[in-house]
Every structure is written in C-alpha cells, then in structure tokens.
C-alpha positions as CSV (number, residue, x, y, z in Angstrom):
1,M,50.1,86.2,-12.8
2,A,49.9,83.9,-9.8
3,K,49.8,80.2,-10.5
4,L,46.8,78.3,-9.6
5,T,47.4,75.2,-7.6
6,F,45.0,72.3,-7.2
7,R,45.1,69.9,-4.4
8,R,43.6,66.5,-4.5
9,K,41.4,65.5,-1.7
10,K,42.3,62.3,0.0
11,K,39.7,59.7,-0.5
12,S,38.1,58.6,2.8
13,L,38.3,54.9,3.2
14,P,35.0,53.1,4.1
15,P,34.9,51.9,7.7
16,T,36.1,48.3,8.1
17,L,33.6,45.9,9.4
18,P,34.6,43.3,12.0
19,P,34.9,39.7,10.7
20,P,31.8,37.6,11.2
21,P,31.9,35.4,14.2
22,P,32.6,31.7,13.6
23,P,29.5,29.4,13.5
24,S,28.6,27.9,16.8
25,I,29.0,24.2,17.4
26,E,25.3,23.8,18.3
27,A,24.2,25.4,15.0
28,S,26.5,23.3,12.9
29,S,25.4,20.1,14.7
30,S,21.7,21.0,14.3
31,T,22.2,21.6,10.6
32,S,24.0,18.3,10.2
33,K,21.2,16.5,12.0
34,A,18.6,18.1,9.9
35,S,20.4,17.1,6.7
36,A,20.8,13.6,8.0
37,K,17.0,13.3,8.7
38,K,16.1,14.3,5.2
39,K,14.6,11.4,3.2
40,P,16.6,10.2,0.2
41,V,15.2,11.2,-3.2
42,G,12.5,8.8,-4.4
43,S,12.1,7.0,-1.0
44,R,8.7,5.9,0.1
45,L,7.2,4.5,3.3
46,W,6.8,0.7,3.5
47,M,5.8,-1.7,6.2
48,R,7.5,-5.0,6.5
49,M,5.5,-7.8,8.3
50,D,6.5,-11.4,8.8
51,R,4.6,-14.6,9.5
52,L,4.1,-13.7,13.1
53,A,2.7,-10.3,12.3
54,Q,5.9,-8.6,13.6
55,S,6.1,-5.4,11.7
56,E,8.4,-2.4,11.2
57,L,8.3,0.8,9.1
58,I,11.1,1.5,6.6
59,D,11.9,4.4,4.3
60,C,13.6,3.2,1.1
61,D,13.6,3.7,-2.6
62,K,12.6,1.2,-5.3
63,T,16.2,0.0,-5.9
64,V,16.3,-1.4,-2.3
65,I,12.9,-3.1,-2.8
66,I,14.0,-4.6,-6.1
67,K,17.1,-6.1,-4.6
68,R,15.2,-7.4,-1.6
69,V,12.5,-9.3,-3.4
70,S,14.3,-10.0,-6.7
71,I,11.7,-8.6,-9.1
72,P,12.1,-6.6,-12.3
73,A,11.9,-2.8,-12.0
74,M,9.1,-2.8,-14.5
75,D,6.8,-4.8,-12.2
76,L,6.8,-1.9,-9.7
77,R,4.8,0.3,-12.1
78,I,1.5,-1.3,-11.0
79,L,2.2,0.1,-7.5
80,G,2.7,3.6,-8.8
81,P,0.2,6.4,-9.0
82,I,-0.6,5.9,-12.7
83,F,-2.0,2.4,-12.1
84,S,-3.2,2.9,-8.6
85,H,-6.9,2.6,-9.7
86,F,-6.4,-0.6,-11.7
87,S,-6.5,-3.9,-9.7
88,S,-4.0,-6.5,-10.8
89,I,-1.8,-9.3,-9.5
90,L,1.6,-10.3,-10.9
91,D,3.0,-13.7,-10.1
92,R,6.8,-13.9,-10.1
93,E,9.2,-16.6,-9.1
94,K,10.0,-15.2,-5.7
95,A,7.3,-12.7,-5.1
96,M,3.7,-11.7,-5.8
97,I,3.0,-8.0,-6.6
98,V,-0.5,-7.1,-5.5
99,S,-2.5,-3.9,-6.4
100,L,-6.1,-4.2,-5.1
101,E,-7.8,-0.8,-4.8
102,F,-6.0,0.9,-1.9
103,I,-3.8,-2.2,-1.1
104,R,-0.4,-2.2,-2.8
105,A,2.0,-4.8,-1.6
106,I,4.7,-7.2,-2.5
107,I,4.3,-10.7,-0.9
108,T,7.1,-13.2,-0.6
109,A,7.3,-16.6,1.1
110,E,8.4,-15.0,4.4
111,E,7.1,-11.5,4.5
112,V,4.8,-8.8,3.1
113,L,6.0,-5.4,2.1
114,L,3.1,-2.9,2.2
115,L,3.3,0.5,0.5
116,D,1.9,3.6,2.3
117,P,0.7,1.6,5.4
118,L,-0.5,4.6,7.3
119,Q,-3.1,5.7,4.8
120,Q,-6.7,5.6,6.2
121,G,-7.9,3.0,3.7
122,V,-4.9,0.6,4.4
123,L,-5.2,0.6,8.2
124,P,-8.0,-2.0,8.2
125,F,-5.9,-4.4,6.1
126,V,-3.0,-3.9,8.6
127,D,-5.3,-4.7,11.5
128,Q,-6.6,-7.9,9.8
129,L,-3.0,-9.1,9.1
130,R,-2.1,-8.6,12.7
131,Q,-5.1,-10.5,13.9
132,K,-5.2,-13.4,11.5
133,L,-1.6,-14.2,10.7
134,P,-0.7,-15.3,14.2
135,Q,-3.8,-17.5,14.3
136,K,-2.9,-19.2,11.1
137,V,0.7,-19.9,12.4
138,S,-0.7,-21.4,15.6
139,Q,-3.1,-23.6,13.6
140,D,-0.3,-24.7,11.4
141,K,1.7,-25.8,14.4
142,E,-1.2,-27.7,15.8
143,M,-1.7,-29.6,12.5
144,Q,2.0,-30.4,12.3
145,S,2.0,-31.8,15.9
146,A,-0.9,-34.1,15.2
147,T,-0.2,-37.7,14.1
148,V,-0.8,-38.9,10.5
149,G,-3.9,-41.0,11.5
150,E,-5.5,-38.2,13.5
151,W,-4.9,-35.8,10.7
152,L,-6.6,-38.0,8.2
153,T,-9.6,-38.8,10.4
154,A,-10.2,-35.2,11.7
155,P,-13.5,-33.7,10.5
156,E,-11.9,-30.4,9.8
157,T,-9.3,-31.8,7.3
158,A,-10.3,-29.4,4.5
159,D,-10.0,-26.5,6.8
160,G,-6.7,-27.7,8.0
161,L,-5.5,-27.9,4.4
162,Q,-6.7,-24.4,3.8
163,E,-4.9,-23.1,6.8
164,E,-1.7,-24.7,5.6
165,L,-1.6,-22.8,2.4
166,P,1.6,-20.9,1.6
167,F,2.1,-17.5,3.3
168,E,1.5,-15.7,0.0
169,F,-2.0,-17.1,-0.4
170,Q,-2.9,-16.4,3.2
171,V,-2.0,-12.7,2.8
172,L,-3.8,-12.5,-0.6
173,E,-6.9,-14.1,1.0
174,I,-7.0,-11.4,3.7
175,A,-6.4,-8.7,1.1
176,L,-9.4,-9.9,-1.0
177,E,-11.6,-10.1,2.1
178,V,-10.8,-6.5,3.0
179,V,-11.3,-5.2,-0.5
180,C,-14.6,-7.0,-1.0
181,T,-15.9,-5.6,2.3
182,Y,-14.9,-2.1,1.2
183,L,-16.6,-2.5,-2.2
184,D,-19.7,-3.9,-0.6
185,S,-19.9,-0.9,1.7
186,S,-19.4,1.4,-1.3
187,V,-22.3,-0.2,-3.1
188,T,-24.5,0.2,0.0
189,E,-23.6,3.8,0.3
190,L,-24.3,4.4,-3.4
191,E,-27.7,2.8,-3.1
192,R,-28.5,4.9,-0.1
193,D,-27.9,8.0,-2.2
194,A,-29.5,6.8,-5.4
195,Y,-33.0,5.9,-4.2
196,P,-33.8,9.4,-2.7
197,A,-32.3,11.0,-5.9
198,L,-34.6,8.9,-8.1
199,D,-37.6,9.7,-5.9
200,E,-36.9,13.5,-6.2
201,L,-36.5,13.1,-10.0
202,A,-39.9,11.4,-10.2
203,I,-41.5,14.2,-8.3
204,S,-39.8,17.1,-10.0
205,V,-37.9,16.8,-13.3
206,S,-35.4,19.6,-13.0
207,T,-31.8,20.3,-14.2
208,K,-30.5,19.9,-10.6
209,N,-32.1,16.5,-10.1
210,L,-31.1,15.3,-13.6
211,E,-27.4,16.2,-12.9
212,R,-27.5,14.5,-9.6
213,V,-28.9,11.3,-11.1
214,R,-26.4,11.5,-13.9
215,S,-23.5,11.8,-11.5
216,L,-24.8,8.8,-9.5
217,K,-25.0,6.8,-12.7
218,S,-21.4,7.6,-13.5
219,N,-20.3,6.6,-10.1
220,L,-22.2,3.3,-10.4
221,T,-20.5,2.6,-13.8
222,R,-17.1,3.1,-12.3
223,L,-17.9,1.1,-9.3
224,L,-19.2,-1.8,-11.3
225,A,-16.0,-1.8,-13.4
226,R,-13.9,-2.0,-10.2
227,V,-16.1,-4.8,-8.8
228,Q,-15.8,-6.8,-12.0
229,K,-12.0,-6.5,-12.0
230,V,-11.7,-7.7,-8.4
231,K,-14.2,-10.5,-9.1
232,K,-12.0,-11.6,-12.0
233,L,-8.9,-11.6,-9.7
234,H,-10.9,-13.4,-7.0
235,T,-11.9,-16.2,-9.5
236,K,-8.2,-16.5,-10.6
237,Y,-7.2,-16.8,-6.9
238,I,-9.8,-19.6,-6.3
239,C,-8.6,-21.5,-9.3
240,T,-5.0,-21.3,-8.2
241,H,-6.1,-22.1,-4.7
242,T,-7.8,-25.3,-5.9
243,K,-4.8,-26.4,-8.0
244,V,-2.5,-26.0,-4.9
245,L,-4.9,-28.1,-2.8
246,I,-5.0,-30.8,-5.5
247,F,-1.2,-30.8,-5.8
248,W,-0.8,-31.1,-2.0
249,L,-3.4,-33.9,-1.8
250,D,-1.5,-35.8,-4.5
251,I,1.7,-35.6,-2.5
C-alpha cells in the first residue's frame, strides 16, 4: 500500500504595518499650551482692588487666599455655595469676611478681594467701588493737608471724620448701600406683581389665582427674612461706626 504523506501549509504572516509617524512639534506644543491653560483644581475667580480702585482678576484656590489674608480656613465657608443665601459678616484681626446677598468679599486694611466679580449682580458693586474709592482717597488727602485750626473750625467736620474711616469700613459702607438698593428694588417689583394678583383673586376665586397669591406670599416671607438680616448687620455696622468715631475723637 502506498504511504499517505501530509504536508503542512505554511502560515501566511500578516502584513506588517509601517510605524506611526512621530508627533509633530506644533501638535505637542499646542497640547502643552492647552494643559498649561487649564485651571488648577478648586481655583475660583477673584478680583483684587486697592485703595485707588486699581483692580486685577486672579485665579487661585482657597489656600492662596488663606495665606494672603491670614484667616482660618473655616471662615471661608460663609463664602461658599451652602451659605450663599445667608448674609453675615465676620471680623478677624487682619481681615473682614463679608457675605451680603450676592456680594462675597474679604476686606483687609489695604485691599478687597471680591469673589466671582463678573456675575451680573456683582457688577454694580464693582462700579460703585471704582467710582467712590478714589473720591474718598482724594478727600482724605485734602483733610490731611489742612491745618489743625482749619480742620476744627470747618463746618463739614463730621463728614470729614466719616471720610477718614478705615478702608474696611468704607468698602463695607458701599456694599451695604448696593445691597439695600437691590432689596428695595426687589420689594418694589414684588409689590408691582402682588396688587394685580390680589385684584384678580377678589374678582374670581380660582385655583390658579390662589396659587399665584400663595407663591407671592412665600416670596414675600423670604424677602422679609433677607431684609431683616441685612438690617441687623446694618445696625451692627452703625454701632461699630459710632464707636470708631468716638475713639478717634478721644484721640
């Protein structure tokens, strides 16, 4: 019998692919630039403004702010989103932490650090700082250049003392003015919506009109609570303001 022979077929090797081209210099440079432009984790936008209303925008995290103004990390919680709707003012040895409605700032003796300065509600406060701070500095210089006798006999002595208040109180005064104006406009807007709703409810008692009036009442309750909180802080500011004036007069 003839022997059967089996031949193994040679395995065909897969076609070899050419090596990938090296990355271009432009692509690598653009990637490095993009990574360099990325914000660090936890950084937020702040505006630094000095006595002369010279300002700059900076991106930094809370550790940089803590070192700059020398405050405990716990104090920054009132500037966070959890406490954003609670107005409060913290007095520390080297800084004042202010949270008033949409204004969240840290005020020192030489500068103010404003959080999220490009928000729509914060822009009026920034404009007021730029307008009023240079005026206060110029008035302080005029008061310092006057002689002692002229300073005592001037009719606007009380105003002069008010203008010479520390930088922290000047910024706080502007912040309270902006917030009070905003709350006043909110009350006016709520009144404008409330009177027509009450008139419609008097004409026709329906579920739709009742829900509208109930919603307006809830808004009024929340608004009154915010107004009372700001009023309490305003009263505290006036008391501190008076004590500072008395202290300076005694000197």
